[in-house]
C-alpha positions as a printed Julia matrix, in Angstrom:
191×3 Matrix{Float64}:
 122.17   88.86   61.02
 124.46   88.27   63.93
 127.04   90.55   62.41
 124.43   93.46   62.6
 123.97   92.61   66.21
 127.53   92.75   66.9
 128.0    95.99   65.02
 125.13   97.57   66.99
 126.56   96.18   70.21
 129.97   97.41   69.26
 128.68  100.91   68.51
 126.86  101.0    71.79
 130.01  100.0    73.74
 132.08  102.68   71.88
 129.37  105.29   72.75
 129.29  104.22   76.5
 133.17  104.3    76.45
 133.14  107.83   74.77
 130.58  109.14   77.24
 132.61  107.69   80.1
 135.91  109.14   79.15
 134.25  112.37   78.06
 132.41  112.85   81.37
 135.33  111.99   83.46
 137.58  114.51   81.55
 134.91  117.12   81.79
 134.41  116.58   85.5
 138.16  116.9    86.12
 138.52  119.99   83.88
 135.47  121.62   85.87
 137.6   121.24   89.12
 136.36  117.8    90.43
 138.85  115.66   92.61
 140.39  112.85   90.56
 138.52  110.16   92.57
 135.23  111.93   91.77
 136.1   112.27   88.19
 136.63  108.53   88.0
 133.25  107.91   89.85
 131.42  110.27   87.43
 133.16  108.44   84.51
 131.97  105.13   85.75
 128.35  106.34   86.44
 127.89  108.28   83.34
 127.37  105.15   80.94
 124.88  103.64   83.52
 122.88  106.75   83.42
 122.98  106.86   79.63
 121.86  103.13   79.39
 118.96  103.84   81.96
 117.79  107.03   80.26
 115.73  105.54   77.43
 113.86  103.16   79.79
 113.32  106.07   82.25
 111.91  108.37   79.5
 109.69  105.48   78.02
 108.29  104.94   81.61
 107.79  108.53   82.21
 105.89  109.07   78.91
 103.75  105.97   79.44
 102.98  107.05   82.89
 101.93  110.62   81.78
  99.84  109.27   78.91
  98.02  106.67   80.99
  94.67  107.77   82.51
  94.2   106.73   86.04
  90.54  106.38   86.45
  90.79  104.02   89.64
  87.73  105.54   91.34
  85.53  105.4    88.1
  86.55  101.75   87.44
  85.96  100.48   90.98
  82.28  101.64   91.06
  81.5    98.72   88.65
  83.21   96.11   90.7
  81.67   93.78   93.18
  82.97   93.91   96.88
  85.19   90.79   96.34
  86.4    92.24   93.13
  87.26   95.44   94.88
  89.26   93.47   97.57
  91.15   91.77   94.79
  91.9    95.16   93.24
  93.25   96.52   96.45
  95.39   93.34   97.06
  96.78   93.73   93.48
  97.74   97.3    94.18
  99.34   96.39   97.55
 101.24   93.36   95.91
 102.71   95.92   93.35
 104.35   97.59   96.3
 106.48   94.46   96.86
 105.19   93.53  100.35
 103.66   90.19  101.49
  99.93   90.21  101.28
  97.44   87.76  103.02
  93.84   87.79  102.01
  91.51   86.59  104.85
  88.54   84.3   104.4
  85.31   85.95  103.47
  83.63   84.89  106.84
  85.31   85.03  110.24
  87.81   87.65  109.24
  87.15   89.97  112.26
  86.66   92.86  109.85
  90.07   92.5   108.3
  90.04   91.76  104.54
  93.77   92.04  103.76
  96.97   91.64  105.89
 100.02   93.45  104.7
 103.6    93.09  105.7
 105.43   91.06  108.24
 105.1    90.65  112.05
 105.22   92.64  114.3
 104.25   95.79  111.99
 101.54   94.24  109.85
  98.73   96.42  108.44
  95.16   95.47  108.58
  93.02   96.6   105.71
  89.19   96.75  105.47
  87.91   97.21  102.02
  84.46   98.76  101.44
  83.02   99.13   97.94
  79.73  101.03   98.58
  77.45  103.42   96.72
  77.26  105.61   99.77
  79.76  107.17  102.18
  81.45  104.8   104.66
  80.55  105.21  108.26
  82.13  104.49  111.58
  81.36  100.82  111.65
  84.18   99.94  109.0
  86.62  101.78  111.31
  85.37  100.03  114.33
  85.63   96.71  112.65
  89.13   97.06  111.46
  90.34   98.55  114.63
  88.75   95.71  116.75
  89.88   93.08  114.27
  93.63   94.05  113.89
  94.8    92.78  117.21
  92.92   89.45  116.43
  94.95   89.24  113.11
  98.21   90.31  114.94
  98.33   93.66  113.12
  99.73   96.92  114.58
  98.25   99.37  111.95
  94.85   99.78  110.4
  93.41  101.2   107.23
  90.12  101.26  105.45
  89.9   101.62  101.62
  86.76  102.5    99.84
  85.61  103.42   96.41
  83.4   106.09   97.86
  84.13  108.74  100.69
  83.93  108.63  104.48
  81.36  110.39  106.75
  82.88  113.15  109.01
  82.15  110.86  112.05
  84.05  108.08  110.35
  87.08  110.47  109.77
  87.05  111.7   113.34
  87.01  108.09  114.68
  89.87  107.07  112.32
  91.86  109.97  113.47
  91.23  109.06  117.17
  92.51  105.52  116.58
  95.14  106.28  114.06
  93.48  104.38  111.18
  94.4   105.45  107.68
  91.68  106.2   105.38
  91.74  106.01  101.52
  88.63  107.04   99.81
  87.49  107.18   96.22
  89.43  110.24   95.01
  92.44  109.23   97.12
  92.62  105.81   95.54
  95.37  107.02   93.21
  97.62  107.53   96.27
  97.02  104.0    97.7
 100.33  102.73   96.54
 102.3   105.62   98.14
 100.26  105.31  101.37
 101.03  101.59  101.55
 104.68  102.03  100.83
 104.81  104.8   103.55
 103.04  102.52  106.11
 105.19   99.51  105.4
 108.57  101.44  105.11
 108.29  102.69  108.6
 108.04   99.09  109.79
């Protein structure tokens, strides 16, 4: 059994060596400088080793249905907060969930001082109004947060959108839940 693994490992190493030498020679013959040919020769096996993992991830991602908005309509308010916290944690940033009472309108605190993000979560059956924006904007300084966001499973009223724009509060509504990760990454990367 171990001989089979050694044989597979040996074949894999020979393949990587062949790809490395072949890509280095090809780069040199196509006019690349010698140092670039060596760099290409060194990176080609890495790219070859990563390719199956990349393709598998891409295919899984394409075949996975993203019904974030549909699934959140069946959650309770606390379950929705937990869902948002899980999405935020998957971005690799620190997450603090505040207590249910006395949170000053901030349900989740994301990131590190001084550029922390205050998130207010609203799972509702109707559009979210201005009160959610008012709460998180007022509560952010109390929680030592510099940025604000409201996340809901539904949509926002036009007045809420206008108030959020005025205060620089990021809004993520039902159909936009699929972009929550990228929004979190954008807001925490600029920190």
